[in-house]
C-alpha positions as CSV (number, residue, x, y, z in Angstrom):
1,M,0.0,0.0,0.0
2,P,2.3,2.8,-1.2
3,L,1.6,6.3,-0.2
4,S,0.5,7.7,-3.5
5,P,2.1,10.9,-4.7
6,Q,-1.2,11.8,-6.4
7,L,-2.8,12.5,-3.0
8,G,-2.9,15.9,-1.3
9,P,-1.5,16.4,2.3
10,R,-4.8,15.6,4.0
11,E,-5.3,12.4,2.0
12,V,-1.7,11.3,2.7
13,M,-2.2,11.8,6.4
14,A,-5.5,9.8,6.4
15,Q,-3.8,7.0,4.4
16,A,-0.8,7.0,6.7
17,R,-3.0,6.6,9.8
18,V,-4.8,3.7,8.1
19,V,-1.5,2.0,7.5
20,V,-0.4,2.6,11.1
21,R,-3.6,1.2,12.5
22,K,-3.6,-1.9,10.2
23,Y,-1.3,-3.9,12.4
24,Q,-1.3,-1.8,15.6
25,G,-4.2,-3.1,17.6
26,P,-4.1,-3.2,21.4
27,Q,-0.6,-2.2,22.4
28,H,1.2,-4.7,24.6
29,P,3.4,-3.4,27.5
30,F,6.7,-3.5,25.6
31,L,5.3,-1.0,23.1
32,K,4.2,1.5,25.6
33,L,7.5,3.3,25.7
34,Q,8.6,6.6,27.2
35,S,11.1,8.9,25.4
36,V,14.4,8.4,27.0
37,Q,16.9,11.4,27.1
38,K,20.0,10.5,25.0
39,Y,22.7,12.2,23.1
40,S,22.4,12.8,19.3
41,D,24.7,13.1,16.4
42,D,23.2,16.4,15.1
43,Q,23.9,18.3,18.3
44,L,26.8,20.7,18.9
45,R,30.0,19.5,20.7
46,D,32.3,21.4,22.9
47,E,36.1,21.4,22.6
48,A,36.3,18.1,24.4
49,G,33.9,16.6,22.0
50,R,30.9,16.4,24.5
51,W,27.4,16.9,23.2
52,T,26.0,20.1,24.7
53,D,22.4,19.0,25.2
54,L,20.2,15.9,25.2
55,G,17.9,14.1,22.8
56,G,16.1,10.8,22.8
57,N,16.0,7.8,20.6
58,S,13.6,5.2,22.1
59,P,11.1,3.7,19.7
60,V,7.8,5.6,19.5
61,R,4.8,4.5,17.5
62,L,3.9,6.8,14.6
63,A,0.4,7.2,16.0
64,D,1.8,8.5,19.3
65,M,4.0,11.1,17.7
66,A,3.1,14.8,17.6
67,P,0.9,15.9,14.7
68,A,3.8,17.8,13.1
69,A,6.0,14.6,13.2
70,Q,3.2,12.5,11.8
71,A,2.7,14.9,9.0
72,G,6.4,15.2,8.3
73,I,6.9,11.5,8.2
74,A,3.8,11.0,5.9
75,G,5.2,13.6,3.5
76,W,8.6,11.8,3.6
77,A,7.0,8.4,3.0
78,M,4.8,9.8,0.1
79,K,7.9,11.4,-1.5
80,N,9.9,8.1,-1.3
81,G,7.1,5.7,-2.3
82,V,7.2,3.8,1.0
83,D,4.9,0.7,1.2
84,M,4.3,0.6,5.0
85,V,2.2,-2.6,4.8
86,G,4.8,-4.3,2.6
87,L,7.5,-3.3,5.0
88,T,5.7,-4.7,8.0
89,D,4.9,-7.9,6.1
90,A,8.5,-8.4,5.2
91,L,9.7,-8.0,8.8
92,Y,6.8,-10.2,10.0
93,A,7.9,-12.9,7.5
94,T,11.3,-13.2,9.2
95,L,9.6,-14.1,12.4
96,K,7.9,-17.0,10.8
97,D,11.2,-18.7,10.0
98,P,12.1,-21.0,12.9
99,A,15.9,-20.8,12.4
100,A,16.0,-17.0,12.2
101,R,13.5,-16.6,15.1
102,A,15.5,-18.8,17.4
103,S,18.8,-17.1,16.6
104,G,17.3,-13.6,16.7
105,A,15.9,-14.2,20.3
106,V,19.3,-14.7,21.7
107,W,21.6,-12.7,19.3
108,Y,22.2,-9.7,21.7
109,Q,23.1,-12.1,24.5
110,Q,25.2,-14.7,22.8
111,E,26.7,-12.7,19.9
112,F,27.2,-9.3,21.5
113,Q,27.1,-9.3,25.4
114,D,28.9,-12.7,25.9
115,K,31.7,-11.7,23.6
116,A,31.9,-8.2,25.0
117,Q,32.2,-9.7,28.5
118,A,35.1,-11.9,27.4
119,L,36.9,-8.8,26.1
120,A,36.1,-6.9,29.3
121,D,37.7,-9.8,31.3
122,K,40.7,-9.9,29.0
123,Y,41.5,-6.2,29.3
124,G,40.3,-5.4,32.9
125,R,37.5,-3.2,31.7
126,S,33.8,-3.0,32.6
127,L,31.2,-4.6,30.3
128,D,29.6,-1.2,29.6
129,E,33.0,0.3,28.5
130,V,33.6,-2.6,26.1
131,A,30.0,-2.7,24.8
132,A,30.3,1.1,24.2
133,V,33.6,0.7,22.2
134,I,32.0,-2.1,20.0
135,A,28.9,0.0,19.4
136,I,30.9,3.1,18.5
137,T,33.2,1.2,16.1
138,S,30.3,-0.7,14.5
139,A,29.7,2.2,12.1
140,Q,30.6,1.0,8.6
141,T,32.2,-2.2,10.1
142,P,30.9,-5.7,9.3
143,W,30.0,-7.7,12.4
144,S,31.5,-10.8,11.0
145,Y,32.4,-12.4,7.7
146,E,33.8,-15.8,6.5
147,N,37.4,-15.8,5.3
148,E,38.8,-18.0,2.5
149,A,39.5,-20.7,5.0
150,G,35.8,-20.8,5.9
151,E,36.5,-19.4,9.4
152,T,34.2,-16.7,10.9
153,V,36.1,-13.5,11.5
154,Y,34.5,-11.1,13.9
155,R,35.7,-7.8,12.4
156,N,33.8,-5.5,14.7
157,L,35.2,-7.2,17.7
158,D,38.8,-7.0,16.1
159,V,38.4,-3.3,15.7
160,A,37.2,-2.9,19.2
161,E,40.0,-5.0,20.6
162,N,42.6,-2.9,18.7
163,F,41.4,0.1,20.7
164,L,41.4,-1.8,24.0
165,A,44.9,-3.0,23.5
166,A,46.2,0.5,22.5
167,A,44.6,1.9,25.7
168,Q,46.2,-0.8,27.8
169,R,49.6,0.2,26.3
170,G,48.9,3.8,27.4
171,E,48.7,5.2,23.8
172,F,45.6,7.3,24.7
173,D,46.9,8.7,28.0
174,G,46.7,12.6,28.1
175,A,44.6,12.9,25.0
176,T,41.9,15.2,26.4
177,T,40.9,17.7,23.7
178,L,39.0,16.7,20.6
179,Q,42.1,17.2,18.4
180,E,44.4,15.2,20.7
181,R,41.9,12.3,20.7
182,I,41.7,12.3,16.9
183,D,45.6,12.4,16.7
184,A,46.0,9.6,19.3
185,Q,44.5,7.1,16.7
186,D,47.2,7.8,14.2
187,G,49.0,4.6,13.3
188,L,46.4,2.2,14.7
189,E,45.6,-0.7,12.4
190,Y,41.9,0.2,12.4
191,F,41.9,4.0,12.2
192,R,38.3,5.1,12.6
193,G,38.8,8.7,11.8
194,K,37.1,11.9,13.0
195,G,33.6,11.1,14.2
196,F,34.1,7.7,15.6
197,G,37.5,6.8,17.0
198,E,38.0,10.0,19.1
199,A,34.9,9.0,21.1
200,V,36.5,5.6,21.8
201,V,39.8,7.3,22.8
202,G,37.9,9.6,25.2
203,L,35.9,6.8,26.7
204,L,39.0,4.7,27.4
205,N,41.1,7.5,28.9
206,G,38.3,8.8,31.0
207,T,37.8,12.0,29.1
208,L,34.2,11.0,28.1
209,N,31.7,8.9,29.9
210,V,29.5,6.3,28.1
211,D,26.6,8.7,27.6
212,E,28.9,11.2,26.0
213,A,30.7,8.7,23.9
214,V,27.9,6.5,22.6
215,T,25.7,8.8,20.4
216,G,23.2,8.5,17.5
217,A,20.1,6.4,17.3
218,K,21.9,3.4,15.7
219,R,25.0,3.2,17.9
220,R,23.1,4.0,21.2
221,S,20.4,1.4,20.5
222,F,23.1,-1.2,19.7
223,F,24.7,-0.4,23.0
224,D,21.5,-0.5,25.0
225,N,20.4,-3.8,23.5
226,A,23.7,-5.4,24.3
227,M,23.6,-4.2,28.0
228,D,20.0,-5.5,28.4
229,P,19.6,-8.3,25.9
230,V,16.2,-9.5,27.4
231,G,14.6,-6.3,28.4
232,S,15.7,-3.6,25.9
233,D,13.1,-2.7,23.3
234,E,15.2,-0.4,21.2
235,I,15.8,-0.9,17.5
236,T,19.1,-0.9,15.7
237,N,18.5,0.2,12.1
238,D,21.6,-0.3,10.1
239,T,22.5,-1.2,6.4
240,W,20.7,-4.6,6.5
241,M,17.7,-3.3,8.2
242,G,17.6,-0.7,5.7
243,A,17.5,-3.2,2.9
244,Y,13.9,-4.1,4.1
245,L,12.9,-0.5,3.7
246,A,14.6,-0.2,0.3
247,D,12.7,-3.4,-0.8
248,N,9.5,-1.7,0.1
249,S,10.0,1.9,-1.3
250,A,11.2,3.7,-4.4
251,V,14.6,4.4,-3.1
252,T,17.9,2.3,-3.3
253,Q,19.6,0.7,-0.4
254,E,22.5,3.2,-0.6
255,Q,20.0,6.1,-0.4
256,V,18.3,4.4,2.6
257,R,21.7,4.1,4.3
258,S,22.1,7.9,4.1
259,M,18.6,8.5,5.1
260,L,18.9,6.4,8.2
261,S,22.0,8.3,9.4
262,A,20.5,11.7,8.7
263,G,19.8,14.1,11.5
264,A,16.3,14.6,12.9
265,P,14.3,17.3,11.1
266,K,12.7,20.0,13.4
267,Y,9.3,18.5,12.8
268,M,10.4,15.3,14.7
269,G,10.4,17.3,17.9
270,D,11.8,15.3,20.8
271,V,12.1,12.1,18.8
272,Q,15.7,12.3,17.7
273,M,15.8,10.1,14.7
274,S,15.4,10.6,10.9
275,P,12.0,10.0,9.2
276,A,13.6,6.8,7.6
277,Y,14.7,5.5,11.0
278,A,11.2,6.2,12.5
279,V,9.4,4.5,9.5
280,L,11.6,1.4,9.7
281,S,11.2,1.3,13.5
282,E,7.4,1.4,13.0
283,G,7.6,-1.6,10.7
284,V,9.6,-3.5,13.4
285,M,7.2,-2.6,16.2
286,A,4.1,-3.5,14.0
287,A,5.7,-6.8,13.0
288,T,6.5,-7.6,16.7
289,E,2.9,-6.8,17.8
290,R,1.4,-8.8,14.9
291,A,3.5,-11.9,15.7
292,I,2.7,-11.7,19.3
293,A,-1.1,-11.5,18.5
294,E,-0.8,-14.5,16.2
295,G,1.1,-16.6,18.8
296,I,4.3,-16.8,16.6
297,V,6.5,-15.3,19.3
298,P,6.0,-15.2,23.1
299,P,4.2,-12.4,24.7
300,D,7.4,-10.9,26.0
301,Q,9.0,-10.6,22.6
302,T,10.8,-7.3,22.3
303,N,11.5,-5.1,19.3
304,S,15.2,-5.7,19.7
305,Q,14.6,-9.5,19.2
306,T,12.5,-8.9,16.1
307,Q,15.2,-6.6,14.7
308,A,17.9,-9.2,15.4
309,T,15.8,-11.8,13.7
310,A,15.7,-9.7,10.6
311,W,19.5,-9.5,10.7
312,V,19.7,-13.3,11.0
313,Y,17.1,-13.9,8.3
314,A,19.2,-11.5,6.0
315,D,22.4,-13.4,6.8
316,L,20.6,-16.7,6.0
317,Y,18.7,-15.9,2.9
318,R,19.7,-12.6,1.3
319,P,22.2,-13.2,-1.7
320,A,24.8,-10.8,-0.3
321,G,24.3,-11.9,3.3
322,R,24.5,-9.3,6.2
323,G,28.3,-8.8,6.3
324,A,28.3,-5.2,5.1
325,R,25.9,-3.9,7.7
326,V,26.9,-0.8,9.7
């Protein structure tokens, strides 16, 4: 059910509300979320690289957003030919696959938190520090891939460990200003560049705390889901989640990638995410609710488990796999 560009603004809003209601039904407790104050990429930083004010990135149903946000998202969806029902159906279909569903339910525990804890034990760091490093360096980094010998290589973990080892050697000591933290990465095997690595340097040398270092809807949700694999309801929309949106719209996967990482327009208000991120999150939440109502997943299924299931499904069945996700 694409949002037709032939419709006027009022008709677009009416159609968008129909799409939102189609799978919404009675909300279960995990979808009744409050906006959580978090840091956001599009906010100003001071000399030390700290964000100067707070935003939020918890999932919010489209129907619960302010009228201005609903209108803005409806206009964005119309412009980009988004098929909301098709998006929800595609994400719902991943939950019907037993293998993807089983792996997705435990992905954040077994793939992320358990491996992060092993690194924390190795380097004498706390779990939240290591999970933060992994989340920050996940941008434009594949989680894993298979090498020529058929072995699984955990690239994201390798990048994170490179920073942990450098910090243990004292290479980040004294790097307090933003430029010093950027320069401290020079020569590292996995140089992350301005915008990513300097946050890791600041976190590992105590210049930044976790909330200051882990920013942006994607990275923050990735971190939050790792820290609370069972209870977190946040949604990590990356390249391979974006593929589902690209499949059900008039835009390419590369365009969706840029749209997901864009800043939040003013009409989004307190919901600090891009329209693309909000639309994709709506699809995940609607798919979760539908699967719960039909008994495909347990009543306590979280949105993070549904999103991880979509990752696993892509890894199993999409031709290019999920290796390039960011």
